[in-house]
C-alpha positions in Angstrom: -0.7 65.1 122.2 -2.1 63.9 118.8 0.1 63.6 115.7 -1.3 62.7 112.3 1.2 60.3 110.8 -0.6 59.6 107.5 -4.1 59.6 106.1 -5.0 56.4 108.0 -2.7 56.6 111.0 -2.5 58.9 114.1 -0.3 58.7 117.1 -1.7 59.7 120.5 0.3 60.4 123.6 -1.5 60.7 126.9 -0.1 61.7 130.3 -2.2 61.5 133.4 -1.4 63.4 136.6 -3.1 63.5 140.0 -2.9 66.9 141.6 -4.0 67.9 145.1 -5.1 71.4 145.8 -5.7 73.1 149.1 -4.8 75.8 151.5 -1.5 75.8 153.3 -2.9 78.3 155.9 -6.1 80.1 156.8 -4.7 83.3 155.0 -3.5 81.7 151.8 -5.4 81.1 148.6 -5.9 77.6 147.2 -2.6 76.3 145.9 -1.1 73.2 144.4 0.0 70.9 147.2 1.4 68.0 145.2 1.2 66.1 142.0 2.1 62.6 140.8 2.1 60.9 137.5 -0.4 58.0 137.1 0.8 54.7 135.5 -2.4 52.6 136.0 -2.6 50.3 133.0 -6.4 49.7 133.4 -7.1 53.4 133.5 -5.0 54.0 130.3 -6.8 51.1 128.5 -10.2 52.5 129.5 -9.3 56.0 128.3 -7.9 54.7 124.9 -11.0 52.6 124.5 -13.2 55.7 125.0 -11.1 57.6 122.5 -11.4 54.8 119.9 -15.1 54.6 120.3 -15.4 58.4 119.8 -13.2 58.3 116.7 -15.3 55.5 115.2 -18.5 57.4 116.1 -17.3 60.5 114.3 -16.1 58.5 111.3 -19.6 56.9 111.0 -21.2 60.4 111.1 -19.1 61.5 108.1 -20.6 58.7 105.9 
């Protein structure tokens, strides 16, 4: 979720889930078997770093 707070400030909320899909039987279609929320600090830092790099790249393209 992205919320623009002002002309120079934006709030970003990011939720990461790991979901497993598979078949419960030979006759069933693929279905969601389970999901869990991810709280890995290194993963979040890496994702926010990538977001920041992309934002700066787009800002540079506007100039």
